C-alpha positions in Angstrom: 105.4 99.9 95.7 103.8 103.0 94.4 103.0 106.5 95.8 99.4 106.8 96.7 99.3 110.3 98.1 101.6 113.3 98.0 101.9 113.3 101.8 103.6 109.9 101.9 101.2 106.9 101.8 102.8 104.0 99.9 101.1 100.8 98.7 103.0 97.6 98.2 102.5 93.8 98.6 102.0 92.4 102.1 104.5 89.6 101.5 107.2 92.3 100.8 106.9 93.7 104.3 105.7 90.6 106.1 108.7 90.4 108.4 107.9 94.0 109.6 104.3 93.1 110.1 105.2 90.2 112.4 108.1 91.7 114.2 108.1 95.4 115.3 111.9 95.5 115.5 112.1 95.0 111.7 112.2 98.3 109.8 111.2 99.1 106.3 113.1 101.6 104.1 111.5 103.2 101.0 114.0 104.3 98.3 113.2 106.6 95.4 114.9 106.8 92.0 116.4 110.2 92.9 118.3 108.6 95.8 115.9 109.8 98.6 115.4 107.3 101.3 112.9 107.2 104.1 112.2 104.9 107.1 108.6 103.8 106.7 105.9 103.1 109.2 103.6 100.2 108.6 100.0 101.5 108.5 98.5 98.1 108.0 98.4 95.0 105.8 96.0 92.3 104.6 97.7 89.0 104.0 94.8 87.3 102.2 94.8 89.9 99.4 98.6 90.6 99.6 98.2 94.4 100.1 100.0 96.6 102.6 100.1 100.4 103.2 103.2 102.2 104.5 103.6 105.9 105.5 106.8 108.0 105.2 107.4 111.4 106.5 107.4 113.3 103.2 105.4 115.9 101.3 105.1 117.0 97.7 105.4 113.5 96.3 103.9 112.7 92.9 101.1 110.1 93.3 100.5 107.4 90.7 97.7 108.1 88.3 95.1 105.4 89.1 93.3 103.6 86.3 90.3 101.3 86.2 91.1 97.6 86.3 87.4 96.8 85.7 87.7 98.4 82.2 90.6 96.3 81.1 90.5 94.1 78.0 92.7 91.2 77.0 95.4 92.4 74.5 95.9 95.8 76.0 99.4 97.0 76.6 100.8 96.3 80.0 104.0 97.8 81.4 105.6 96.4 84.5 108.0 98.3 86.8 110.2 96.4 89.3 113.6 95.4 90.6 114.6 92.0 89.0 117.3 90.1 90.9 117.0 92.8 93.7 119.8 94.8 92.0 118.2 96.1 88.8 115.9 98.8 90.2 113.5 100.8 88.0 113.5 98.1 85.3 110.6 98.5 82.9 109.3 95.7 80.7 106.2 95.6 78.5 103.8 93.1 77.2 100.0 92.7 77.1 97.2 91.8 79.4 97.1 88.2 78.5 94.1 87.2 80.7 91.7 88.6 83.2 90.2 87.3 86.4 92.7 84.5 86.7 92.1 82.3 89.8 95.6 81.9 91.2 96.9 80.6 94.5 99.7 82.9 95.9 101.3 82.3 99.3 98.5 79.8 100.0 95.8 82.4 99.3 93.3 82.1 96.5 93.3 85.3 94.5 91.7 86.8 91.4 94.4 88.4 89.4 95.4 90.1 86.1 97.7 87.9 83.9 100.4 89.5 81.8 103.3 88.4 79.6 105.4 91.4 80.7 108.6 90.1 82.3 107.9 89.4 85.9 110.4 88.2 88.6 110.2 88.1 92.4 112.0 91.5 92.4 108.9 93.0 90.7 106.8 92.3 93.8 104.9 95.5 94.8 105.8 97.3 91.6 103.2 98.8 89.3 101.5 97.4 86.3 100.5 100.3 84.0 98.5 100.7 80.8 99.5 102.6 77.6 98.3 105.8 79.1 100.5 105.5 82.2 97.6 104.7 84.5 98.2 102.2 87.3 96.0 99.1 86.6 97.6 96.6 89.0 100.2 95.7 91.6 102.6 93.0 90.5 102.7 90.2 93.0 103.6 86.9 91.5 105.4 85.0 88.7 104.0 81.7 87.5 105.3 78.9 89.7 105.6 76.6 86.8 109.1 76.6 85.4 107.9 75.6 82.0 105.5 78.5 81.8 107.6 81.4 80.8 106.2 84.9 80.1 103.4 84.6 82.7 103.1 86.9 85.6 100.2 88.2 87.7 99.1 91.5 89.3 96.4 92.5 91.8 93.7 94.6 90.1 94.1 98.2 91.1 90.4 98.5 92.0 90.8 95.7 94.5 94.1 97.1 95.9 92.7 100.7 96.2 89.6 99.6 98.2 91.7 97.5 100.6 94.2 100.4 101.0 91.4 102.8 101.8 90.1 100.5 104.4 93.5 100.1 106.0 94.2 103.8 106.1 90.7 104.6 107.6 90.9 101.9 110.2 94.0 103.5 111.8 93.3 105.5 115.0 94.3 109.2 114.5 94.8 112.0 116.9 91.7 114.1 117.5 90.8 117.2 119.5 87.5 115.8 120.5 85.4 118.6 118.9 83.1 119.1 115.9 84.0 122.2 114.0 82.5 124.1 111.1 83.8 126.8 108.7 81.6 130.0 108.8 82.3 131.6 105.5 78.9 133.3 104.7 76.2 135.3 106.4 73.6 132.6 106.3 75.8 130.1 108.2 76.8 132.8 110.6 73.2 133.6 111.3 72.4 129.9 111.8 75.1 129.7 114.5 74.3 133.1 116.0 77.8 134.6 115.3 78.9 137.8 113.6 82.5 137.0 112.6 83.6 134.6 109.9 86.0 131.8 111.0 86.3 128.3 112.4 83.8 127.5 115.2 83.4 124.7 117.6 79.8 123.4 117.4 80.1 120.3 119.6 82.5 119.0 122.2 82.9 115.2 122.7 82.1 114.1 126.2 85.1 112.8 128.0 87.5 114.2 125.4 90.7 116.2 125.9 88.9 119.2 124.6 86.2 118.9 127.3 88.9 118.5 130.0 90.6 121.6 128.7 87.5 123.7 128.9 86.7 124.1 125.2 83.1 125.1 124.6 80.6 125.0 121.8 80.7 128.5 120.2 84.4 129.1 120.6 86.1 130.5 117.5 89.4 128.8 116.9 92.2 131.2 116.0 95.3 129.1 116.2 96.8 125.8 117.3 100.2 126.2 118.9 101.8 128.9 116.8 99.9 128.0 113.6 97.0 130.3 112.5 93.8 128.4 111.7 92.2 129.9 108.6 89.8 127.0 108.0 89.0 123.5 109.3 91.3 121.9 106.7 94.3 123.8 108.2 93.5 122.6 111.7 93.2 119.0 110.5 96.4 119.2 108.4 98.3 120.4 111.5 97.0 117.6 113.7 97.8 114.8 111.3 101.5 115.0 112.2 100.7 114.7 115.9 100.3 111.5 117.9 97.6 110.4 120.3 98.5 111.7 123.8 100.3 114.8 122.5 99.2 118.2 123.8 98.5 121.3 121.7 97.7 124.9 122.7 94.4 125.9 121.2 93.8 129.6 121.0 90.1 130.5 121.0 88.0 133.6 121.1 85.0 133.5 123.5 82.7 136.4 124.2 85.2 138.8 122.7 88.1 137.5 124.8 91.1 135.4 123.6 92.3 132.5 125.7 94.7 129.6 125.3 93.6 126.1 126.3 95.9 123.1 126.5 94.3 120.1 124.9 95.5 116.5 125.1 94.8 114.7 121.9 92.7 111.6 122.0 91.7 109.1 119.4 89.3 109.5 116.5 87.9 106.0 117.2 
């Protein structure tokens, strides 16, 4: 797999984590070259295109630099990273892009893949295929099934994988307060909202939401969530991303010059 975001989204092949996708009792562990290991949560997977997204509880990771698979040309350098035999982790082999837009059947699915002569084995599944600039151009997912055809392997174009990964991440229900908020950072916005103090303001409360039940109102200025000060809307969203639907948070707001704390049960963003 490869690191998609610094806060722990990992992309790999669906067939690598297929057992976990079909059986919730199966766990997935992500191991890094420095020895760090994390138990991963399956965000989602798409079997037809052999892409899956995992999430680990980590921050400060270094994401892969994403290239443009649509701009590839036959003959370009291709570097594959993987784990041949399941015991030779972080093995790097090089070759070239030997064909583009190959129509290949993998795991009974018809796919359009990048072909390379970099050394590919089943242990490379989910590993990255990089260009000479170190940019990720594909996710290795298959070796030729023909025993007489050595030096032929395939990778999912990164443009395809990125679009599917984005859809998988966005389709997951996330915890939400049930409010629409806006950052007031200038006099013009403050005048439009009829407020005099800069800050994070509630401009709309979703009907039937936890915020409505807790008594949050449009016009409230959000000061803190639990014990974390809210300096802008990004800080509030960043705090909530580690919560789960059904959790409760204490929202400290200022209304008509008075500060009050409201306990909000988080709902879903969907």
